[in-house]
C-alpha positions as CSV (number, residue, x, y, z in Angstrom):
1,M,0.0,-0.2,0.0
2,C,1.2,3.6,-0.7
3,A,2.6,5.8,1.7
4,A,-0.1,8.4,1.2
5,A,-2.9,5.8,2.0
6,E,-1.2,5.1,5.0
7,L,-1.0,8.5,5.9
8,T,-5.0,8.2,6.4
9,R,-4.5,5.7,9.2
10,W,-2.8,7.5,11.7
11,P,-4.0,7.7,14.9
12,D,-5.0,11.3,16.0
13,D,-4.3,11.8,20.0
14,G,-3.9,15.4,19.9
15,S,-2.2,14.9,16.3
16,I,-2.3,17.4,13.5
17,G,-4.9,15.9,10.8
18,R,-3.4,13.1,9.5
19,V,0.2,14.1,10.0
20,A,1.4,13.7,13.8
21,H,3.2,17.0,15.0
22,P,5.8,17.4,16.4
23,R,6.4,13.2,16.5
24,F,5.4,11.0,13.8
25,H,4.2,7.6,15.8
26,L,5.5,4.2,14.9
27,G,2.5,2.2,14.8
28,C,2.2,2.3,11.5
29,T,4.2,-1.0,10.2
30,A,3.3,-0.1,7.1
31,L,4.3,3.2,6.4
32,G,7.2,3.0,8.4
33,A,7.9,-0.2,6.5
34,T,7.8,2.6,2.9
35,L,10.0,5.2,4.6
36,I,12.5,2.9,5.4
37,L,12.8,1.1,1.7
38,A,12.3,4.8,0.7
39,A,15.2,6.0,2.6
40,C,17.2,2.9,1.6
41,A,16.9,2.6,-2.0
42,P,19.8,3.4,-4.5
43,A,20.4,7.1,-5.4
44,S,19.4,6.7,-9.0
45,R,16.2,5.0,-8.5
46,G,13.0,7.1,-8.4
47,D,14.8,10.4,-7.2
48,T,11.7,12.3,-9.2
49,D,9.1,10.4,-8.0
50,P,6.7,12.1,-5.3
51,L,6.8,10.5,-2.2
52,L,3.2,12.3,-1.5
53,T,1.9,15.5,-2.5
54,V,1.1,18.4,0.0
55,N,-1.6,20.5,-1.5
56,G,-0.7,19.2,-4.8
57,T,3.0,19.9,-4.7
58,P,5.4,17.0,-4.4
59,I,7.6,15.8,-1.8
60,L,10.3,13.9,-4.1
61,A,11.6,10.7,-3.2
62,G,15.0,11.8,-3.9
63,D,14.5,14.6,-1.6
64,F,13.6,12.5,1.4
65,R,16.2,9.9,0.5
66,S,19.1,12.5,0.5
67,S,17.7,14.7,3.9
68,V,17.5,11.1,5.9
69,R,21.1,10.4,4.9
70,H,22.0,13.6,5.6
71,A,19.9,14.0,8.8
72,A,22.1,10.8,9.8
73,R,25.3,12.0,9.3
74,A,24.6,15.1,11.1
75,V,23.9,13.2,14.0
76,A,26.8,10.9,14.0
77,S,24.7,8.2,14.1
78,P,26.2,5.6,11.2
79,D,24.5,3.0,12.8
80,V,21.4,4.0,11.7
81,L,21.0,2.7,8.2
82,P,21.6,-1.0,9.5
83,F,18.9,-1.1,12.3
84,P,15.1,-0.9,10.5
85,E,13.5,0.7,14.3
86,K,16.2,3.6,14.0
87,L,15.7,4.1,10.3
88,A,11.9,4.3,11.0
89,L,12.4,7.3,13.7
90,L,14.8,9.0,11.3
91,A,12.5,9.1,8.8
92,W,9.5,9.9,10.4
93,Q,11.6,13.1,12.1
94,V,12.9,13.7,8.2
95,L,9.4,13.6,7.0
96,N,7.8,15.7,9.2
97,K,10.8,18.5,8.6
98,L,9.7,18.1,4.9
99,L,5.9,18.6,5.3
100,S,6.1,21.4,7.9
101,D,9.0,23.2,5.5
102,E,6.4,22.8,2.7
103,V,3.7,24.4,4.1
104,L,5.6,27.2,5.5
105,V,7.0,27.8,2.0
106,Q,3.1,27.8,0.3
107,H,2.1,30.0,3.3
108,A,5.0,32.5,2.9
109,R,4.1,32.4,-1.0
110,A,0.8,33.2,-0.1
111,L,1.4,36.3,1.8
112,G,3.6,37.5,-1.0
113,L,6.9,36.9,0.3
114,Q,9.4,36.1,-2.1
115,V,13.5,36.3,-2.9
116,A,14.5,38.4,-5.5
117,P,16.7,35.9,-8.4
118,V,19.9,38.5,-7.7
119,E,19.6,38.1,-4.1
120,L,19.7,34.2,-4.2
121,E,22.7,34.2,-6.6
122,Q,24.3,36.2,-4.2
123,R,23.7,34.6,-1.0
124,L,24.2,31.3,-3.1
125,Q,28.2,31.9,-4.0
126,E,28.6,33.5,-0.7
127,A,26.9,30.2,0.7
128,K,30.0,28.4,-1.8
129,Q,32.8,30.7,-0.7
130,A,32.3,30.2,3.0
131,G,31.9,26.3,2.3
132,G,35.4,26.5,0.5
133,G,34.4,27.6,-3.1
134,D,33.7,25.7,-6.0
135,D,35.5,22.3,-5.7
136,S,34.3,22.1,-2.5
137,F,30.7,22.9,-3.4
138,Q,31.0,19.8,-6.2
139,E,32.3,17.8,-3.8
140,F,29.2,18.3,-1.8
141,L,26.9,17.8,-4.9
142,A,28.7,14.5,-5.4
143,T,28.4,13.3,-1.8
144,S,25.0,14.6,-1.1
145,G,23.4,13.5,-4.3
146,L,21.9,16.8,-5.4
147,D,22.3,18.5,-8.7
148,E,22.7,22.1,-8.2
149,W,19.6,23.1,-9.3
150,R,17.8,21.5,-6.4
151,V,20.3,23.1,-4.1
152,R,19.6,26.6,-5.9
153,V,15.4,25.3,-4.9
154,N,16.4,24.4,-1.3
155,F,18.2,27.7,-0.8
156,E,15.4,29.6,-2.3
157,R,12.8,27.5,-0.2
158,N,15.2,28.5,2.9
159,L,15.4,32.2,2.7
160,L,11.4,32.1,2.1
161,L,11.4,30.7,5.5
162,L,13.7,32.9,7.1
163,R,11.6,35.7,5.4
164,L,8.2,34.4,7.3
165,R,10.4,34.2,10.6
166,E,11.3,37.9,9.8
167,R,8.0,39.2,9.4
168,L,6.8,37.1,12.5
169,I,9.1,38.7,14.8
170,A,8.4,42.0,13.4
171,E,5.0,41.6,14.1
172,A,5.3,40.2,17.7
173,A,4.4,42.7,20.0
174,V,6.3,43.1,23.6
175,S,5.7,45.5,25.8
176,E,7.9,46.9,28.5
177,E,6.3,44.9,31.5
178,E,7.1,41.6,30.0
179,I,10.6,43.0,29.1
180,A,11.4,43.9,32.9
181,A,10.0,40.7,33.9
182,E,12.4,38.6,31.6
183,H,15.1,40.9,33.0
184,R,14.1,39.8,36.3
185,A,14.0,36.7,36.1
186,R,17.1,36.2,34.2
187,A,18.9,38.2,36.7
188,L,22.0,35.7,37.1
189,E,22.4,35.1,33.5
190,F,22.8,39.3,33.2
191,T,25.2,39.2,36.0
192,E,28.7,40.0,35.4
193,P,31.1,38.1,37.4
194,A,34.0,39.6,39.7
195,S,37.3,40.1,37.8
196,V,40.7,41.0,38.2
197,A,43.6,42.3,36.1
198,L,46.7,40.5,37.5
199,A,50.6,40.0,37.0
200,V,52.3,37.1,37.9
201,I,55.9,35.9,38.4
202,R,56.7,32.6,38.1
203,F,59.2,31.0,40.0
204,E,60.2,27.1,39.1
205,P,62.7,24.6,40.4
206,S,66.2,25.1,39.3
207,E,69.2,22.8,40.2
208,G,71.4,24.5,42.3
209,A,69.3,27.4,43.0
210,E,67.0,28.2,45.8
211,D,63.5,26.2,46.5
212,P,61.1,28.3,44.6
213,A,59.2,29.5,47.6
214,A,62.1,30.7,48.8
215,R,63.1,32.7,45.6
216,A,59.5,34.1,45.9
217,R,59.9,35.6,49.3
218,S,63.0,37.0,48.5
219,V,62.0,38.8,45.8
220,R,59.0,39.8,47.6
221,E,60.9,41.7,49.9
222,A,62.6,43.3,47.5
223,I,59.2,44.5,46.0
224,R,58.3,45.8,49.5
225,G,61.6,47.3,49.4
226,G,61.2,49.2,46.6
227,L,61.7,47.2,43.5
228,A,58.7,48.0,40.9
229,F,56.8,44.3,40.6
230,E,57.2,44.8,36.7
231,E,60.9,45.2,36.7
232,A,61.0,42.3,39.1
233,A,58.7,39.8,36.8
234,R,61.2,40.9,33.9
235,R,64.1,39.7,35.9
236,F,63.2,36.9,37.6
237,S,60.2,35.4,36.6
238,D,60.0,31.9,34.9
239,E,56.9,32.6,33.2
240,T,58.0,33.4,29.7
241,L,54.5,34.2,28.3
242,T,54.1,37.2,30.3
243,R,57.8,38.3,31.5
244,D,58.3,40.6,29.0
245,E,54.9,42.7,29.9
246,G,56.6,43.2,33.4
247,G,54.3,40.0,34.3
248,R,50.8,41.2,33.4
249,M,48.4,38.7,31.9
250,G,45.1,40.7,31.6
251,K,41.7,40.5,33.0
252,V,40.4,36.9,34.7
253,G,37.4,35.9,36.5
254,R,36.6,33.2,38.6
255,G,36.8,30.1,37.1
256,D,39.5,31.4,34.9
257,L,42.5,30.1,37.4
258,L,43.9,27.0,39.2
259,P,42.1,26.8,42.6
260,E,44.5,28.1,44.6
261,L,45.7,31.1,42.5
262,E,41.9,31.8,42.3
263,A,41.6,32.2,45.9
264,A,44.9,34.3,46.7
265,A,43.8,36.5,43.7
266,F,40.4,37.9,44.8
267,A,41.7,38.2,48.0
268,L,44.0,41.1,47.3
269,A,42.9,44.6,47.1
270,P,44.1,46.8,44.2
271,G,48.1,46.9,44.1
272,E,48.5,44.3,46.8
273,I,51.0,41.7,46.1
274,S,50.4,37.9,47.6
275,E,52.2,35.9,49.5
276,P,54.2,32.8,47.6
277,V,51.6,30.4,46.1
278,R,52.3,27.3,45.7
279,V,51.5,25.8,42.2
280,G,52.4,22.2,42.3
281,A,56.5,22.3,42.3
282,D,56.0,26.0,41.2
283,A,55.7,29.4,43.1
284,V,53.8,32.1,42.3
285,L,53.9,35.9,43.0
286,L,50.6,38.1,42.1
287,K,49.5,41.5,41.9
288,V,46.3,42.8,41.6
289,L,46.4,45.8,39.2
290,E,42.7,46.3,38.9
291,R,39.5,44.9,40.4
292,E,35.7,44.8,39.6
293,E,33.1,43.6,41.9
294,G,30.2,41.5,40.1
295,R,27.3,43.5,39.5
296,L,23.7,42.8,37.8
297,K,23.6,44.8,34.6
298,P,20.7,47.6,34.3
299,L,17.7,47.1,32.5
300,A,18.3,49.8,30.1
301,E,22.0,47.8,28.9
302,V,20.5,45.1,27.8
303,H,16.7,46.7,27.0
304,D,17.4,45.9,23.4
305,Q,18.8,42.4,23.4
306,V,15.8,41.3,25.7
307,A,13.1,42.7,23.3
308,R,14.5,41.0,20.8
309,E,14.7,37.8,22.5
310,L,11.0,37.5,23.7
311,R,9.7,39.0,20.4
312,A,12.0,36.1,18.5
313,R,10.6,33.6,21.4
314,K,7.1,34.7,20.5
315,A,7.8,34.5,16.5
316,E,8.8,30.8,17.0
317,A,5.8,30.1,18.9
318,R,3.6,31.7,16.5
319,L,5.3,29.8,13.6
320,D,4.6,26.6,15.7
321,E,1.1,27.4,16.0
322,I,0.6,28.1,12.2
323,T,2.2,25.2,11.1
324,R,0.2,23.0,12.8
325,R,-3.0,24.9,11.6
326,L,-1.2,24.5,7.9
327,L,-0.7,20.6,8.1
328,R,-4.3,20.4,9.6
329,E,-5.8,21.8,7.0
330,A,-3.3,20.8,4.1
331,T,-4.4,18.1,1.6
332,L,-1.7,14.7,1.7
333,E,-2.1,12.4,-1.2
């Protein structure tokens, strides 16, 4: 029995029309077998045959097959294809995506959204170059089983879907009360952690030399006696990455340093120099150059970011509602 006929047998326990959404059910053995056979068929067999039609527009078997194989690679599951139950689940997911995209593309066109040929060509060339140029693009075509015409069609469809999302984002209304509430709810995310700007002098074990901690104490006393920390770093530090910079290592936050160094660094006030800190066999002197306490970014500072994210979230929810309605109303054959 063909897949289209089996679609009408799917149970509707909160699903959309004849298509379960957002997940397909595995209860339909005949359709599962149909999809597995379609996914595993040789790339040259029936690529232009319709797997099914959505409001009269065909979803081609070749597109379905290449999408399943691409999805298997994307989830890093080379073991999918040999196992029918895994392949069936992946096939349901891919078919759901193809159906959802198709009804959304049709909806976008019905709204008058379009992609100008010049823009399509420009975006396609940009994608080719970003992917490594023409040679890489030809390699992609060979491995994906697609031709350039099909890639162009898919690219246009993706741009139409992007246009639709942009329209929904622009239409999404967000109040100042919602923005303020979101800022409060995400206070931890918007809190800048405390940080310190450090300079360091590292002392490593050396044959015939004093113990690193003893050397560190001697240099610390010399600094307390008037030797500049930066000069001491240039003369005595074994840390080659920062020695020529007077020991400056830049700004660090909590979690950026080893625990013993973090504890010492964040206990210092600006200008203070630590006692020697043991790090394995080494000893380290730290100087805090600057210190910034953690702070919650004020709403004014993140207002636009929060508004954009809220609009995007509402747009995605609206897009899901539209998808469900369109699938429910679609004619699948």
